[in-house]
C-alpha positions as CSV (number, residue, x, y, z in Angstrom):
1,M,9.9,-13.9,-9.2
2,N,9.0,-13.3,-5.6
3,E,5.6,-14.0,-4.1
4,Y,4.0,-11.1,-2.3
5,N,0.8,-11.0,-0.1
6,V,-1.2,-7.9,-0.7
7,N,-3.9,-6.6,1.6
8,I,-6.2,-3.8,0.2
9,K,-8.5,-1.9,2.4
10,I,-11.0,0.2,0.5
11,T,-13.2,2.6,2.3
12,P,-15.6,5.5,1.3
13,K,-13.9,8.9,1.2
14,K,-14.7,10.9,4.4
15,T,-16.6,13.5,2.2
16,V,-18.9,11.0,0.7
17,N,-22.1,9.8,2.2
18,D,-21.8,6.1,3.4
19,P,-25.4,4.7,3.4
20,R,-24.2,1.3,4.4
21,G,-22.3,2.7,7.3
22,V,-25.5,4.6,8.4
23,Q,-27.5,1.4,8.2
24,V,-25.1,-0.5,10.2
25,M,-24.9,2.2,12.9
26,N,-28.7,2.5,13.1
27,G,-28.9,-1.4,13.5
28,L,-26.3,-1.3,16.3
29,E,-28.1,1.4,18.0
30,N,-31.3,-0.5,17.7
31,L,-29.7,-3.4,19.4
32,G,-28.8,-1.1,22.3
33,Y,-25.2,-0.2,21.5
34,T,-24.4,3.5,22.6
35,G,-21.6,5.9,22.0
36,L,-21.2,5.2,18.3
37,Q,-19.9,8.2,16.5
38,N,-19.2,7.0,13.0
39,V,-19.5,3.6,11.1
40,S,-17.8,3.1,7.7
41,V,-18.5,0.0,5.6
42,G,-15.8,-0.8,3.0
43,K,-14.0,-3.7,1.2
44,Y,-11.1,-5.9,2.3
45,I,-9.2,-7.7,-0.4
46,E,-6.4,-10.3,-0.2
47,I,-4.2,-11.0,-3.1
48,T,-1.2,-13.3,-3.7
49,I,1.0,-12.0,-6.7
50,Y,4.2,-12.9,-8.3
51,A,6.4,-10.0,-9.3
52,N,10.2,-9.3,-9.8
53,T,10.3,-6.6,-7.0
54,K,8.1,-5.2,-4.3
55,E,7.9,-1.9,-6.4
56,D,6.6,-3.8,-9.4
57,C,4.1,-5.5,-7.2
58,K,2.9,-2.1,-5.8
59,K,2.6,-0.8,-9.4
60,M,0.4,-3.7,-10.5
61,I,-1.8,-3.4,-7.3
62,V,-2.1,0.4,-7.7
63,K,-3.2,-0.1,-11.2
64,A,-5.7,-2.7,-10.4
65,C,-7.2,-0.5,-7.7
66,D,-7.3,2.5,-10.0
67,D,-8.8,0.5,-13.0
68,F,-11.2,-1.9,-11.3
69,L,-11.1,-2.6,-7.6
70,A,-11.9,0.9,-6.2
71,N,-14.1,3.8,-7.4
72,A,-11.8,6.8,-7.4
73,L,-14.7,9.1,-7.1
74,I,-16.0,7.9,-3.8
75,E,-13.5,5.5,-2.4
76,E,-9.9,5.5,-1.2
77,Y,-7.6,2.6,-0.5
78,I,-4.7,1.5,1.6
79,I,-2.3,-1.2,0.3
80,E,-0.1,-3.4,2.6
81,I,2.4,-5.7,0.9
82,S,4.4,-8.4,2.5
83,E,6.6,-11.3,1.3
């Protein structure tokens, strides 16, 4: 078994309204920040996992994202795996 470090970035889909992003952008603008075009608020997850191969690791993480970590209707995710 090999140890893999997995980073998962989960963000709202571009076609979905992101009320948290709007709140953050409004707050920054109220503090005087200018030139903001878009703010998106998502989740960042780090997982250490043991698997036989990198492909096995990816399969497990994709399943975890699809089953539990991300809401496929409104979110998308990017997975980075390193040993």
